[in-house]
VEXDREN-2710 file (C-alpha; in Angstrom, 1 decimal):
% VEXDREN-2710
k/r/px/py/pz
1/MET/-21.3/-13.8/2.4
2/SER/-24.2/-11.7/3.9
3/GLU/-26.2/-9.4/1.6
4/PRO/-26.5/-6.1/1.9
5/ARG/-30.0/-4.6/3.1
6/ARG/-32.7/-2.9/1.5
7/PRO/-32.8/0.7/2.2
8/GLN/-36.1/1.3/3.5
9/ARG/-39.4/3.1/1.8
10/GLY/-39.5/6.2/1.9
11/ARG/-35.7/6.9/3.2
12/LEU/-32.5/8.0/1.5
13/PRO/-29.9/4.9/1.6
14/GLY/-26.9/6.1/3.9
15/PRO/-23.5/5.0/3.1
16/ALA/-22.3/1.4/2.6
17/GLY/-21.2/-0.7/5.8
18/PRO/-22.0/-0.3/9.4
19/ARG/-21.9/3.4/10.3
20/LYS/-19.6/3.9/14.1
21/ALA/-21.8/5.8/17.1
22/ALA/-20.9/9.2/17.5
23/ALA/-18.1/9.6/20.5
24/PRO/-20.3/10.3/23.2
25/GLY/-20.1/13.7/24.5
26/ALA/-20.0/15.0/20.9
27/ALA/-22.5/18.0/21.3
28/GLY/-21.4/19.9/18.9
29/GLN/-21.2/17.9/15.9
30/GLY/-25.7/17.4/17.0
31/SER/-26.8/13.7/16.4
32/GLN/-27.4/11.4/13.5
33/ARG/-31.3/12.6/13.1
34/SER/-30.7/15.5/12.4
35/GLN/-28.2/14.5/9.8
36/GLY/-30.5/13.0/8.0
37/THR/-29.4/9.3/9.1
38/ARG/-30.6/6.9/11.5
39/ARG/-29.0/4.5/14.2
40/PRO/-29.0/1.3/12.8
41/PHE/-31.7/-1.4/14.7
42/ARG/-30.6/-3.4/16.7
43/PRO/-32.5/-5.8/18.7
44/ALA/-32.7/-6.6/22.0
45/PRO/-30.3/-9.4/23.7
46/GLY/-32.2/-12.7/23.2
47/GLU/-34.3/-11.0/20.5
48/ASN/-34.5/-13.0/17.6
49/ARG/-31.8/-11.9/15.1
50/GLY/-33.1/-13.9/12.5
51/PRO/-34.0/-11.8/8.5
52/ALA/-37.3/-12.9/9.8
53/ALA/-37.9/-10.4/12.0
54/ARG/-40.4/-7.6/11.4
55/ARG/-39.6/-4.0/11.7
56/PRO/-41.2/-1.8/12.9
57/ARG/-42.2/1.0/9.8
58/PRO/-40.7/4.0/11.0
59/PRO/-43.8/7.1/11.8
60/ARG/-44.7/9.0/8.7
61/PRO/-43.8/12.1/8.1
62/SER/-46.6/15.1/8.9
63/VAL/-48.8/16.1/6.0
64/PRO/-49.9/20.4/6.3
65/LEU/-53.5/20.6/6.0
66/ARG/-55.0/22.1/3.4
67/LEU/-58.6/24.4/3.7
68/GLY/-61.6/24.0/1.5
69/ARG/-62.8/26.6/-1.5
70/PRO/-65.0/29.5/0.2
71/LYS/-66.2/30.5/-2.9
72/PRO/-68.9/28.5/-3.7
73/ARG/-70.3/28.5/0.2
74/LEU/-70.8/31.8/-0.2
75/ARG/-72.0/32.0/-3.5
76/LEU/-74.8/29.8/-2.0
77/VAL/-75.6/31.9/1.6
78/SER/-75.8/34.7/-1.2
79/VAL/-78.2/33.3/-2.5
80/ALA/-80.5/32.4/-0.1
81/LEU/-80.6/35.5/1.6
82/THR/-81.3/36.9/-1.3
83/LEU/-84.4/34.7/-1.9
84/VAL/-85.8/35.1/1.5
85/MET/-85.6/38.6/0.8
86/LEU/-87.2/38.3/-2.7
87/ALA/-89.8/36.8/-0.8
88/PHE/-89.8/40.2/2.0
89/VAL/-89.8/42.3/-0.6
90/VAL/-92.5/40.6/-3.0
91/ARG/-94.9/40.3/0.7
92/LEU/-94.0/43.6/1.5
93/LEU/-95.7/44.9/-2.2
94/GLN/-98.6/42.7/-1.4
95/VAL/-99.4/44.6/1.9
96/GLN/-98.2/47.4/0.9
97/ALA/-100.0/48.1/-2.4
98/VAL/-101.9/44.8/-3.8
99/ASP/-104.1/44.1/0.1
100/ALA/-103.7/47.9/1.2
101/PRO/-107.7/48.4/1.0
102/ALA/-108.4/45.1/2.4
103/TYR/-106.0/45.1/5.8
104/ALA/-107.8/48.1/5.9
105/ALA/-111.0/47.3/6.2
106/LYS/-109.7/45.0/9.0
107/ALA/-108.2/47.5/10.5
108/ASP/-111.0/49.8/10.8
109/VAL/-113.5/46.7/12.1
110/ASN/-110.7/46.0/15.4
111/ARG/-110.6/49.6/15.4
112/TRP/-113.8/50.7/15.3
113/VAL/-116.5/50.1/16.9
114/THR/-120.3/50.5/15.8
115/HIS/-123.4/50.4/18.6
116/THR/-126.3/50.4/17.4
117/VAL/-129.0/53.6/19.5
118/ALA/-132.1/51.8/20.0
119/ALA/-135.5/54.2/19.4
120/ASP/-138.2/55.2/21.3
121/ARG/-141.0/53.5/20.6
122/GLY/-144.2/55.7/20.3
123/THR/-147.1/55.3/22.4
124/ILE/-150.1/54.9/21.7
125/THR/-152.9/56.7/23.9
126/ASP/-157.0/57.2/24.0
127/ARG/-159.0/60.4/22.1
128/SER/-158.4/62.0/25.1
129/GLY/-154.4/61.8/25.3
130/THR/-154.2/59.7/28.2
131/ASP/-151.6/56.6/27.7
132/LEU/-152.5/53.3/27.1
133/ALA/-149.1/51.6/26.2
134/THR/-145.7/53.7/26.5
135/THR/-142.0/53.1/27.0
136/VAL/-139.7/53.7/30.1
137/ASP/-136.8/53.5/31.7
138/ALA/-136.0/49.3/32.6
139/TYR/-133.0/47.3/33.9
140/ASP/-132.2/43.8/34.0
141/ILE/-131.0/42.9/37.3
142/THR/-127.6/40.7/36.4
143/ALA/-124.7/38.8/38.4
144/ASP/-121.4/37.8/37.8
145/PRO/-121.6/34.2/39.5
146/PHE/-117.5/34.4/39.8
147/LEU/-117.6/37.6/42.0
148/PHE/-119.6/35.0/44.5
149/THR/-116.6/31.6/45.2
150/SER/-115.8/31.3/48.3
151/ALA/-112.1/32.3/47.4
152/GLN/-113.1/36.0/46.0
153/THR/-116.1/37.4/48.9
154/LYS/-113.8/34.8/52.1
155/THR/-117.3/33.6/52.7
156/ALA/-118.4/30.2/52.5
157/ASP/-122.6/30.6/51.5
158/ALA/-122.6/34.1/49.8
159/PRO/-125.3/32.8/46.9
160/ALA/-128.0/32.1/49.2
161/GLN/-127.2/35.0/51.0
162/ALA/-127.4/37.3/48.6
163/ALA/-130.4/35.8/47.2
164/GLU/-132.2/36.0/50.5
165/LEU/-131.4/39.6/50.0
166/LEU/-132.9/40.0/46.3
167/ALA/-135.7/38.0/46.0
168/PRO/-138.1/39.6/47.5
169/ILE/-137.0/43.3/46.0
170/VAL/-137.4/41.7/42.5
171/GLY/-140.2/39.2/43.3
172/GLY/-137.7/35.7/42.4
173/ASP/-137.6/32.7/44.2
174/ALA/-134.3/32.6/46.6
175/ARG/-133.5/29.0/45.9
176/THR/-133.7/30.2/41.9
177/ILE/-131.5/33.0/42.6
178/THR/-129.4/31.1/44.5
179/LYS/-128.8/28.2/42.1
180/LYS/-127.7/31.1/39.4
181/LEU/-125.2/32.6/41.2
182/ALA/-123.9/29.6/42.1
183/THR/-123.1/28.5/38.6
184/PRO/-119.8/27.0/38.0
185/ASN/-117.8/28.8/35.2
186/SER/-120.2/31.4/34.0
187/ARG/-119.4/35.4/34.6
188/TYR/-123.0/36.1/33.9
189/GLN/-126.5/35.6/34.9
190/VAL/-129.6/37.4/34.7
191/ILE/-131.5/37.9/38.1
192/ALA/-134.3/39.3/36.7
193/ARG/-135.5/41.1/33.6
194/GLN/-137.8/44.3/33.3
195/GLN/-137.4/45.5/36.5
196/SER/-138.1/49.6/37.1
197/PRO/-135.9/52.0/38.2
198/GLN/-137.1/51.9/41.7
199/VAL/-135.9/48.6/42.0
200/TRP/-132.4/48.8/40.7
201/ASN/-132.2/52.1/43.0
202/GLN/-133.1/50.0/45.8
203/ILE/-130.6/47.4/44.6
204/LYS/-128.1/50.0/44.3
205/ASP/-128.7/51.4/48.2
206/LEU/-128.6/47.9/49.7
207/LYS/-124.9/47.5/48.3
208/ARG/-123.7/50.8/49.3
209/ALA/-125.2/49.9/52.8
210/LEU/-123.3/46.3/52.7
211/ASN/-120.0/48.3/50.9
212/ASP/-119.8/50.7/54.1
213/LYS/-120.2/48.1/56.9
214/ALA/-117.7/46.2/54.9
215/ALA/-114.8/49.1/55.1
216/LYS/-116.1/49.4/59.3
217/ASN/-115.5/45.9/59.4
218/ARG/-113.5/44.3/57.8
219/GLY/-113.9/40.7/58.1
220/THR/-117.7/40.9/56.5
221/ALA/-118.0/40.7/52.6
222/ASN/-120.4/42.5/50.7
223/VAL/-122.2/39.7/49.4
224/LEU/-124.1/41.6/46.4
225/ALA/-120.5/43.6/44.8
226/GLY/-121.2/41.0/41.8
227/VAL/-125.3/42.1/41.4
228/PHE/-125.1/44.4/38.4
229/SER/-127.8/45.9/35.8
230/ASP/-128.1/46.0/32.0
231/PRO/-130.2/49.5/31.8
232/HIS/-133.0/49.5/28.6
233/THR/-136.2/50.1/27.3
234/LYS/-139.8/48.8/29.0
235/ARG/-142.7/48.6/27.2
236/VAL/-145.7/49.0/29.4
237/TYR/-149.6/49.1/29.9
238/PRO/-150.8/51.7/32.5
239/GLY/-154.2/50.1/32.5
240/GLY/-153.1/47.0/32.5
241/ASP/-155.9/44.3/30.3
242/LEU/-157.7/47.4/29.7
243/ALA/-158.3/47.4/25.6
244/ALA/-155.6/44.8/25.8
245/GLY/-157.2/43.1/22.6
246/VAL/-157.1/46.2/20.9
247/ILE/-153.8/47.1/21.4
248/GLY/-151.7/43.9/21.7
249/PHE/-148.5/43.5/23.3
250/VAL/-144.8/43.9/22.3
251/ASN/-142.9/40.9/22.1
252/GLY/-139.0/40.2/23.7
253/GLU/-137.6/41.3/20.5
254/GLY/-138.9/44.7/20.6
255/THR/-141.5/44.6/18.2
256/GLY/-145.2/44.6/17.8
257/GLY/-146.9/40.9/19.0
258/GLY/-150.3/41.0/18.8
259/GLY/-152.9/44.0/17.8
260/LEU/-152.4/48.1/16.7
261/GLU/-148.5/47.0/18.3
262/ALA/-148.0/44.7/15.3
263/MET/-150.1/46.3/12.6
264/LEU/-148.2/49.6/13.3
265/ASN/-145.4/48.8/14.6
266/GLN/-143.4/50.5/11.7
267/GLU/-144.3/53.3/13.1
268/LEU/-144.2/53.0/16.4
269/ALA/-140.8/51.6/16.0
270/GLY/-139.1/54.5/14.3
271/GLU/-135.6/53.8/13.3
272/ALA/-132.6/53.2/15.6
273/GLY/-129.7/55.2/15.5
274/ARG/-125.9/54.2/15.6
275/ILE/-122.9/55.3/17.5
276/ARG/-119.1/54.5/16.1
277/TYR/-116.2/55.1/17.9
278/ALA/-112.4/54.0/17.9
279/GLN/-111.5/52.0/20.4
280/SER/-108.1/50.1/22.6
281/SER/-108.0/47.6/24.5
282/GLY/-111.7/47.4/24.9
283/ARG/-111.5/51.2/25.7
284/GLN/-113.0/54.7/23.8
285/VAL/-110.3/56.8/22.8
286/PRO/-111.4/59.9/23.5
287/THR/-109.6/61.9/20.7
288/ALA/-110.4/59.7/18.0
289/GLY/-114.1/61.0/17.7
290/ILE/-117.4/59.6/17.7
291/GLN/-119.4/59.1/14.8
292/GLU/-122.9/59.6/15.7
293/HIS/-126.6/59.2/13.2
294/PRO/-129.1/59.7/16.7
295/ALA/-132.3/57.4/16.5
296/VAL/-135.4/58.6/15.3
297/PRO/-138.4/57.5/17.7
298/GLY/-141.6/56.3/17.0
299/SER/-144.8/57.8/16.1
300/ASP/-147.9/58.7/18.3
301/VAL/-150.8/57.0/17.6
302/GLN/-153.9/58.4/19.0
303/LEU/-156.7/56.2/19.0
304/THR/-160.5/56.5/18.8
305/ILE/-160.9/54.5/22.2
306/ASP/-162.3/56.7/24.9
307/ARG/-160.5/55.2/28.4
308/ASP/-163.8/55.9/31.0
309/ILE/-166.2/54.6/28.4
310/GLN/-163.6/51.3/27.5
311/TRP/-163.5/50.6/31.4
312/ALA/-167.0/50.1/31.7
313/ALA/-167.9/47.7/28.5
314/GLN/-164.9/45.8/30.0
315/SER/-165.7/45.5/33.4
316/ALA/-170.0/44.4/32.0
317/ILE/-168.3/42.3/29.8
318/THR/-166.5/40.1/32.3
319/ALA/-169.2/40.2/34.9
320/GLN/-171.5/39.0/32.4
321/VAL/-169.1/36.2/31.0
322/GLN/-168.2/35.0/34.4
323/LYS/-172.2/35.0/35.9
324/SER/-172.9/32.9/33.1
325/ARG/-169.8/30.4/32.4
326/ALA/-169.6/31.6/28.9
327/ASP/-166.5/30.9/27.0
328/ARG/-166.1/34.7/26.0
329/GLY/-168.3/37.7/24.9
330/TYR/-167.1/41.3/23.5
331/VAL/-168.8/44.9/24.0
332/ILE/-168.0/47.4/21.5
333/VAL/-169.2/51.1/21.5
334/GLN/-169.4/53.3/18.2
335/ASP/-170.4/56.5/17.5
336/THR/-172.8/56.2/15.6
337/ARG/-172.4/60.1/13.4
338/THR/-168.5/59.2/13.2
339/GLY/-168.3/55.7/13.2
340/GLU/-165.2/55.9/15.3
341/ILE/-164.8/52.5/18.1
342/LEU/-165.0/54.2/21.4
343/ALA/-164.9/51.4/23.4
344/MET/-163.8/47.1/22.1
345/ALA/-164.1/45.5/25.2
346/ASN/-163.2/41.1/25.1
347/ALA/-163.6/38.8/27.9
348/PRO/-161.6/37.1/29.6
349/GLY/-158.7/39.2/28.6
350/TYR/-155.4/39.8/29.4
351/ASP/-152.7/42.2/31.1
352/PRO/-149.9/42.4/28.2
353/ASN/-148.1/43.6/31.4
354/ASP/-148.0/39.7/32.2
355/LEU/-148.4/37.5/29.3
356/ALA/-146.9/34.8/31.1
357/HIS/-150.0/34.3/32.5
358/ALA/-152.2/35.4/30.2
359/GLY/-154.6/32.4/29.4
360/THR/-154.9/30.5/26.3
361/GLY/-156.5/31.7/23.7
362/SER/-156.9/35.7/25.5
363/LEU/-154.2/37.2/23.2
364/GLY/-156.4/37.7/20.3
365/ASN/-159.5/40.2/19.6
366/ALA/-162.5/38.0/19.5
367/ALA/-164.6/40.6/18.7
368/LEU/-163.3/41.3/15.1
369/GLN/-161.8/37.5/15.2
370/ASP/-164.6/35.6/15.7
371/ALA/-166.3/34.7/12.5
372/TYR/-170.3/33.7/14.8
373/GLU/-173.8/33.7/12.6
374/PRO/-175.7/36.6/14.3
375/GLY/-179.3/35.3/14.4
376/SER/-182.3/37.5/15.0
377/VAL/-179.9/40.8/15.6
378/SER/-179.9/40.1/11.8
379/LYS/-183.8/41.0/11.0
380/LEU/-182.8/44.6/10.9
381/MET/-181.1/44.2/7.4
382/SER/-183.9/41.8/6.2
383/MET/-187.1/44.1/7.5
384/ALA/-184.7/47.1/5.9
385/ALA/-184.6/45.4/2.8
386/VAL/-189.1/44.7/2.8
387/LEU/-189.0/48.4/3.8
388/ASP/-186.9/49.7/1.3
389/GLN/-188.2/47.6/-1.0
390/GLY/-191.7/49.2/-0.5
391/VAL/-193.7/45.5/-0.5
392/ALA/-194.9/46.1/3.2
393/THR/-194.9/48.6/5.7
394/PRO/-194.4/48.1/9.1
395/ASP/-198.4/47.7/9.5
396/THR/-198.4/45.2/7.3
397/HIS/-200.4/42.1/8.8
398/VAL/-198.1/39.0/8.7
399/THR/-200.4/36.3/10.3
400/VAL/-198.1/33.4/11.4
401/PRO/-198.7/30.0/11.8
402/GLY/-196.7/27.7/14.7
403/THR/-194.4/26.1/12.2
404/LEU/-193.9/26.4/8.7
405/PRO/-192.5/23.4/6.2
406/ARG/-190.2/24.5/3.8
407/ALA/-188.1/22.7/1.7
408/ASP/-186.5/19.7/3.3
409/ARG/-187.1/20.8/6.9
410/VAL/-190.0/22.9/9.2
411/PHE/-189.4/26.0/10.5
412/HIS/-190.5/26.9/14.5
413/ASP/-189.7/30.0/16.4
414/ASP/-187.9/30.3/19.9
415/VAL/-191.6/29.5/21.6
416/ASP/-194.0/27.7/20.7
417/HIS/-197.0/28.8/19.5
418/GLY/-200.6/28.8/17.7
419/THR/-201.2/31.5/14.7
420/TRP/-199.7/34.7/15.6
421/SER/-201.7/38.0/14.1
422/LEU/-198.8/40.6/13.6
423/THR/-198.0/43.4/11.8
424/LEU/-194.5/43.4/10.2
425/ASN/-193.6/45.9/13.6
426/GLY/-194.4/43.1/15.7
427/VAL/-192.4/40.4/13.4
428/LEU/-189.5/42.2/14.4
429/ALA/-190.6/43.3/17.6
430/LYS/-191.4/39.4/18.7
431/SER/-188.4/37.9/16.9
432/SER/-190.5/35.7/14.9
433/ASN/-187.9/33.8/12.2
434/ILE/-191.3/32.4/10.5
435/GLY/-192.8/35.8/9.9
436/THR/-189.1/37.0/8.7
437/ILE/-189.5/34.4/6.0
438/LEU/-192.7/35.4/5.3
439/ALA/-191.8/39.0/4.9
440/THR/-188.4/38.3/2.4
441/GLY/-190.3/35.8/0.0
442/GLN/-192.4/39.3/-1.7
443/LEU/-189.0/40.4/-2.4
444/GLY/-189.4/38.9/-5.6
445/THR/-191.5/37.1/-7.9
446/THR/-189.9/33.9/-7.0
447/GLN/-187.1/32.4/-4.3
448/ALA/-184.0/32.9/-6.6
449/GLN/-185.3/36.7/-7.3
450/ALA/-185.7/37.2/-3.8
451/ASN/-182.2/35.8/-2.8
452/ALA/-180.7/37.7/-5.1
453/VAL/-182.8/41.4/-3.6
454/LEU/-181.7/40.6/0.2
455/TYR/-177.9/39.6/-0.9
456/SER/-177.9/43.3/-2.2
457/TYR/-178.6/44.3/1.1
458/LEU/-176.6/42.0/2.8
459/LYS/-173.2/43.8/1.1
460/ARG/-174.3/47.1/1.4
461/PHE/-175.1/46.7/4.7
462/GLY/-170.9/45.8/5.1
463/ILE/-171.9/41.5/5.2
464/GLY/-168.8/39.0/4.0
465/ASP/-166.0/42.3/3.4
466/PRO/-163.3/43.7/5.4
467/THR/-164.2/46.6/8.3
468/GLY/-161.8/48.4/7.2
469/LEU/-159.7/48.8/10.3
470/GLY/-157.1/46.4/8.8
471/PHE/-156.3/44.5/12.1
472/PRO/-154.4/41.9/12.0
473/GLY/-156.3/38.3/12.4
474/GLU/-159.6/39.9/11.5
475/THR/-162.4/38.1/9.7
476/ARG/-164.5/39.1/6.5
477/GLY/-167.5/36.3/8.0
478/ILE/-168.6/33.9/5.5
479/LEU/-171.8/35.2/2.8
480/ALA/-171.8/32.7/-0.3
481/LYS/-173.4/34.5/-3.2
482/PRO/-177.4/33.3/-3.3
483/GLN/-176.5/31.2/-6.4
484/LYS/-174.7/28.3/-3.9
485/TRP/-177.4/29.1/-1.2
486/ASN/-178.9/25.6/-0.4
487/ALA/-181.5/24.9/0.2
488/SER/-182.3/25.6/4.0
489/GLN/-180.1/28.5/3.7
490/GLN/-182.3/30.6/1.4
491/PHE/-185.0/30.8/4.5
492/THR/-182.6/30.9/7.5
493/ILE/-181.0/33.7/6.1
494/PRO/-182.7/36.1/6.3
495/PHE/-183.1/35.5/10.8
496/GLY/-179.3/35.0/11.1
497/GLN/-178.4/31.6/10.7
498/GLY/-176.0/30.5/7.4
499/LEU/-174.1/33.7/7.2
500/SER/-171.3/35.0/9.7
501/LEU/-170.1/37.9/10.3
502/ASN/-167.9/39.6/13.4
503/ALA/-169.7/41.9/16.0
504/LEU/-168.0/44.3/14.8
505/GLN/-169.3/44.2/11.5
506/ALA/-172.9/43.3/13.5
507/THR/-172.2/47.0/15.1
508/SER/-172.3/48.6/12.0
509/VAL/-175.2/47.5/10.6
510/TYR/-177.2/49.5/13.5
511/SER/-175.0/52.3/13.3
512/THR/-175.9/52.7/9.7
513/VAL/-179.9/52.6/10.4
514/ALA/-179.1/54.9/13.3
515/ASN/-177.6/57.8/10.8
516/GLY/-179.9/57.7/9.0
517/GLY/-178.9/55.4/6.8
518/VAL/-175.6/56.4/5.7
519/ARG/-173.0/53.4/6.2
520/VAL/-170.0/55.2/7.7
521/GLN/-166.5/53.3/7.8
522/PRO/-165.8/52.0/11.5
523/SER/-162.2/53.5/12.6
524/LEU/-160.2/53.2/15.2
525/ILE/-157.1/55.6/15.2
526/ARG/-157.9/59.1/15.0
527/GLY/-154.4/60.4/14.1
528/ILE/-150.5/59.7/14.4
529/THR/-148.2/62.4/16.0
530/GLY/-144.4/62.3/14.0
531/PRO/-141.1/62.6/15.8
532/ASP/-141.7/66.5/14.4
533/GLY/-144.3/66.7/17.0
534/ARG/-146.6/67.3/13.9
535/PHE/-150.0/66.1/14.0
536/VAL/-151.4/64.3/11.2
537/PRO/-155.5/63.2/11.9
538/SER/-157.0/60.5/9.5
539/GLU/-158.2/60.1/6.1
540/ALA/-162.0/60.7/6.4
541/PRO/-163.5/57.5/6.8
542/ARG/-165.3/56.2/3.7
543/THR/-169.0/56.8/4.1
544/SER/-172.3/55.2/1.8
545/ARG/-176.0/55.2/1.7
546/VAL/-177.6/51.6/2.4
547/VAL/-181.3/52.4/2.5
548/THR/-183.5/56.0/1.8
549/GLU/-183.4/57.8/5.7
550/LYS/-187.2/57.3/5.0
551/THR/-186.9/53.4/5.5
552/ALA/-183.9/53.9/8.3
553/LYS/-186.3/56.3/10.5
554/THR/-188.9/53.3/10.3
555/LEU/-186.3/50.9/11.3
556/ALA/-185.6/53.2/14.1
557/THR/-189.4/53.2/15.2
558/MET/-189.7/50.0/14.5
559/LEU/-187.2/48.6/17.4
560/GLU/-187.8/51.3/19.7
561/SER/-190.9/48.5/19.6
562/VAL/-188.4/45.5/20.7
563/VAL/-187.5/47.9/24.0
564/GLY/-190.4/49.8/24.8
565/ASP/-193.4/47.6/23.9
566/GLU/-194.0/44.9/27.1
567/GLN/-194.7/42.0/23.8
568/GLY/-191.1/43.0/22.9
569/THR/-188.7/41.0/23.2
570/GLY/-185.5/43.8/24.9
571/ASN/-187.3/45.6/27.6
572/LYS/-185.0/44.4/30.5
573/ALA/-182.6/47.5/28.0
574/ARG/-184.9/50.5/29.3
575/ILE/-182.9/53.4/30.2
576/ALA/-184.4/56.0/32.1
577/GLY/-185.5/59.3/30.4
578/TYR/-183.4/58.3/27.1
579/ARG/-185.6/56.5/24.1
580/VAL/-184.0/52.6/23.4
581/ALA/-183.7/51.0/20.0
582/GLY/-182.2/47.4/19.8
583/LYS/-182.8/43.4/18.4
584/THR/-182.2/40.7/20.6
585/GLY/-180.6/37.5/19.3
586/THR/-180.7/33.7/20.0
587/ALA/-178.3/32.5/17.6
588/ASN/-177.5/28.3/17.4
589/ARG/-173.6/28.0/17.9
590/VAL/-171.9/26.2/15.9
591/ASP/-168.4/24.4/18.0
592/PRO/-165.3/25.3/16.6
593/ALA/-164.3/22.3/17.8
594/THR/-166.2/19.6/16.1
595/GLY/-168.1/22.1/13.6
596/ARG/-171.4/21.0/14.6
597/TYR/-174.4/23.1/16.5
598/LYS/-173.4/23.1/20.1
599/GLY/-175.0/25.5/22.7
600/TYR/-176.2/29.5/21.9
601/THR/-174.8/32.9/20.9
602/ALA/-176.7/35.5/23.1
603/SER/-176.6/38.9/21.6
604/PHE/-178.1/42.6/22.1
605/LEU/-177.6/45.6/19.9
606/GLY/-179.1/49.1/19.8
607/PHE/-178.3/52.9/19.6
608/ALA/-179.4/55.5/21.9
609/PRO/-181.0/58.4/21.6
610/ALA/-183.5/56.7/19.3
611/ASP/-185.3/60.2/18.3
612/ASP/-181.3/61.9/17.9
613/PRO/-179.3/58.6/17.8
614/ARG/-175.1/59.6/19.2
615/VAL/-174.0/55.9/20.2
616/THR/-174.6/52.5/19.4
617/VAL/-173.8/49.4/21.4
618/SER/-173.3/46.0/21.1
619/CYS/-173.1/42.8/23.5
620/VAL/-172.0/39.2/22.3
621/ILE/-171.9/36.4/24.7
622/GLN/-170.6/33.0/23.3
623/ASN/-172.2/29.8/24.8
624/PRO/-173.8/30.8/28.3
625/THR/-173.5/27.1/30.3
626/SER/-175.2/28.7/33.7
627/GLY/-178.7/30.5/33.6
628/SER/-179.8/32.3/30.9
629/TYR/-179.1/32.3/26.9
630/PHE/-181.5/34.4/25.6
631/GLY/-180.0/37.5/24.3
632/GLY/-182.7/39.6/25.4
633/GLN/-181.9/38.4/29.5
634/ILE/-178.0/38.2/29.7
635/CYS/-177.4/40.5/26.9
636/GLY/-179.8/43.3/27.2
637/PRO/-178.4/44.3/31.1
638/VAL/-175.1/44.8/30.1
639/PHE/-176.4/47.4/26.5
640/LYS/-178.1/49.0/29.5
641/GLN/-174.9/49.0/32.4
642/VAL/-172.4/50.5/29.2
643/MET/-174.9/52.3/27.6
644/GLU/-176.1/54.2/30.4
645/PHE/-172.4/55.1/31.2
646/ALA/-171.7/55.9/27.7
647/LEU/-174.4/58.6/27.1
648/LYS/-173.1/60.6/30.9
649/SER/-169.8/60.3/30.0
650/LEU/-170.5/62.2/26.2
651/GLN/-173.6/64.6/28.0
652/ALA/-175.9/63.1/24.8
653/ALA/-179.6/65.2/26.5
654/PRO/-182.3/62.7/27.6
655/SER/-185.2/62.3/24.7
656/GLY/-187.4/65.1/24.6
657/THR/-190.1/63.4/22.8
658/GLU/-192.2/59.7/23.6
659/ALA/-191.7/57.0/21.4
660/PRO/-194.1/56.8/18.9
661/HIS/-196.4/53.6/19.6
662/LEU/-196.6/51.0/16.2
663/PRO/-198.6/48.5/16.9
664/VAL/-197.4/44.7/17.5
665/GLU/-200.4/43.0/16.1
666/PHE/-203.8/43.1/14.4
667/ASP/-207.4/41.6/14.9
668/PRO/-207.7/39.5/12.3
669/THR/-211.8/39.7/13.0
670/LYS/-211.7/43.5/11.7
671/ARG/-209.7/43.1/8.5
END
């Protein structure tokens, strides 16, 4: 008997025994599946019916899908959103409360634009108000190379065409301009700087004509459409090189670079202004208003310089320096009564309108910056000490040998001679070095005492001290104290070697004698007119008495012998109708490059009319190499030319009396 089959797992067993199949067609009774029973498995014919035969597993009943719990996820999202919102709130509080002032300031910086408004630089005039330096409108001619490309102009050679038109107007080189206009990847090029309004107007007219032509003929391009201007101001010197050494120049940054332009830069420059306005997308917002602080223009400076006398002095010294092939030369004209400088000319000079072509070393003011040994013109101070101390008179006899051994050397005069029998006046007239040494030796019982007395007079005349102008680079010269004079200096200083000074110091010595022995501090500025239009004159110059009036008059008479006497060395400085007092000088020159004596310094200084002095003129020429090097020969004519012009310009009356005749020599047999 066979064992009953196990019921399948997960199924309810049916009644024991085989089940009959439902009769076909019994639809109303339902199927066995609907009644929860299965039809017994029946193998197919030929199939293994053994117990080992594997029966297929019936399909499992479908399990219903369960959804996840939503609350944890909602909590997570809520927390994340809360953190994000908290971050926004914190940042908002920081921006609106904590950092609000800083962001407001940044916003103002970006919104408000501030521009500097340059102040008009003050004008420099001569004593009569004629402009020597002024400021005018100017333009930098610029271009946008992008607008010259073939894509923009529809022309292959637009840069070259434009350059050919611009070069003759701006005074430039066409090839250089073409290169600038064709610069790749550039939107800005400067074609020419500091051009006058007339130049820019000419370019504008040409642009307008080309634009009209292009409008009529569409195939024609305006090759100057990319040319623009940058307006600003320009410093102009109407006289060119006239008084350039005194006036100076303005550098590329608009500040004084030399001379009075540098010395008075603060007064001339004024104060820059500011303009502040709101902007949006690079454009001014008209409704936001404008905050403006106007610029304060610079002050106008009036000099003591007389333009006409300056021109005469500059013309004369320039011609002589060129003729003598000298290194340089300078002429100074001073009012003997007021100390005002009427002219200060240097040669070679320079044009401050064209600094690019200025010569090497010519940008300064050599008349104030060169320290040189004066030579015989310094003998006037030695004679002043001798006369003022009462140790001699103009008639005092001085026997002058041909040579004079002193200390470690033997002294000579400029010309070889035997024994001269000269008066003290003759020593000055013939410019004897030996006679001057002998005369100044009488200033003390010992040489040391004599040195101390002479030193005191040199200081009174202003040697070794600033002139008082305060000019940039001015030298005070070199004058050692008498205790430091070496064996040679105590004998060379009396005739002008072994000490140094500048040309204005030397000029002031002669003006002091001309002014009755009273030294008036030199001045170069008459006054300043401020932005309010009020003229403020310069302070009165300081004065000091150097020698007595009697000594000064005696010295003036002795100086007339230098010019008027036939034996004098300065007869080339004579002026018809005027009595002239002057002195020649020829000194060994120290070469600045080597520090050794090389060449000569030639000079002539004097004043006129000698009976009623009005003007002092000095002429100095450094290292003349062609023709004569004696001061009376090359500086005497310059002195005469300038002095004649100055006397006429100032309408100085001719001398009304004849010059007194002082003896130059004495007869040794009639002692």
